C-alpha positions in Angstrom: -24.3 45.0 -171.4 -27.4 43.7 -173.3 -30.4 41.8 -172.1 -30.4 38.1 -172.8 -33.3 37.1 -175.1 -34.6 33.8 -176.4 -33.3 34.8 -179.9 -29.8 35.4 -178.4 -29.9 32.1 -176.6 -30.8 30.3 -179.8 -27.9 32.0 -181.6 -25.5 31.0 -178.8 -26.8 27.4 -178.5 -23.7 25.7 -179.9 -21.4 27.8 -177.7 -23.4 27.1 -174.6 -23.7 23.4 -175.3 -20.0 23.2 -176.2 -18.8 25.2 -173.3 -15.7 23.8 -171.7 -15.5 23.2 -168.0 -13.7 25.8 -166.0 -10.5 24.6 -164.3 -7.9 26.0 -161.9 -4.6 25.2 -160.3 -4.4 25.5 -156.5 -1.3 25.3 -154.3 -1.8 23.2 -151.1 0.6 24.3 -148.5 0.7 21.2 -146.3 1.6 19.1 -149.4 3.9 21.7 -150.9 2.4 20.9 -154.2 -0.2 22.1 -156.7 -3.5 20.3 -157.6 -5.9 20.7 -160.5 -9.6 21.3 -159.9 -12.6 21.6 -162.3 -16.2 22.6 -162.0 -18.7 19.9 -161.1 -21.5 18.7 -163.3 -25.1 19.4 -162.2 -25.5 15.7 -161.4 -22.5 15.5 -159.1 -23.4 18.8 -157.5 -26.9 17.4 -156.8 -25.4 14.3 -155.3 -23.0 16.3 -153.1 -25.8 18.5 -151.8 -27.8 15.4 -150.9 -25.0 14.2 -148.6 -26.1 14.6 -144.9 -22.4 15.1 -144.1 -19.2 15.1 -146.1 -20.4 17.1 -149.0 -17.1 19.0 -149.2 -15.3 15.6 -149.3 -17.6 14.6 -152.2 -16.9 17.8 -154.0 -13.1 17.1 -153.8 -13.5 13.5 -154.7 -15.0 14.5 -158.1 -13.6 18.1 -158.4 -9.9 17.4 -157.9 -8.7 16.1 -161.3 -5.0 15.9 -160.6 -4.3 13.9 -158.6 -7.4 11.8 -159.4 -8.7 10.9 -155.9 -10.8 8.1 -157.3 -7.7 6.4 -158.8 -7.9 2.7 -157.9 -4.2 2.5 -156.9 -4.5 5.6 -154.7 -7.7 4.2 -153.1 -6.0 0.8 -152.5 -2.9 2.4 -150.9 -4.9 4.6 -148.5 -7.5 1.9 -147.9 -10.4 4.1 -146.9 -13.7 2.3 -145.8 -15.5 4.8 -148.0 -14.0 6.4 -151.2 -14.6 10.0 -149.7 -12.4 9.2 -146.7 -9.3 9.5 -148.8 -10.0 13.2 -149.0 -9.5 13.6 -145.2 -6.5 11.3 -145.2 -4.7 13.6 -147.7 -5.9 17.1 -146.9 -6.3 19.1 -143.7 -9.8 20.1 -142.7 -9.3 23.7 -143.6 -7.9 22.8 -146.9 -10.9 20.6 -147.7 -13.2 23.5 -147.0 -11.1 26.0 -149.0 -10.7 23.6 -152.0 -14.4 22.8 -152.0 -15.2 26.5 -152.0 -12.9 27.0 -155.1 -14.6 24.1 -156.9 -18.0 25.6 -156.1 -16.9 29.0 -157.5 -15.9 27.3 -160.7 -19.3 25.6 -160.8 -21.1 29.0 -160.7 -21.6 29.4 -157.0 -19.2 32.3 -156.5 -20.3 35.8 -155.5 -19.3 37.1 -158.9 -21.5 34.6 -160.8 -24.3 37.2 -161.2 -24.6 40.9 -160.5 -27.6 43.0 -159.7 -27.9 45.5 -162.6 -31.1 47.2 -161.4 -33.1 46.6 -158.3 -36.8 47.6 -158.4 -39.1 48.0 -155.5 -42.8 47.2 -156.0 -45.6 48.8 -154.0 
């Protein structure tokens, strides 16, 4: 493992800028089906964190890519008063929390995102 330097970041610029979003497939027991999720953009993550409540719902609304929960036909069929309400209409509360956790892991919030290599104590 090597230290990351400015020179190395400059060499990797195109790779970093062109990095594909991480995705995953999850099985949802109550629906007996699989869904597709993706990492969230920094903008969407920021908006989700600003929500006083329902930030997990917000994560699912934008992080579940199949089925697309913002699909106009789906939204019309379930007729939520707010777009995020469709999340609670489809998924159980525990599923919402678990799916949001997986979306956040893909977005770099997992416990494996970084590792301590060397801890130093200063006097």
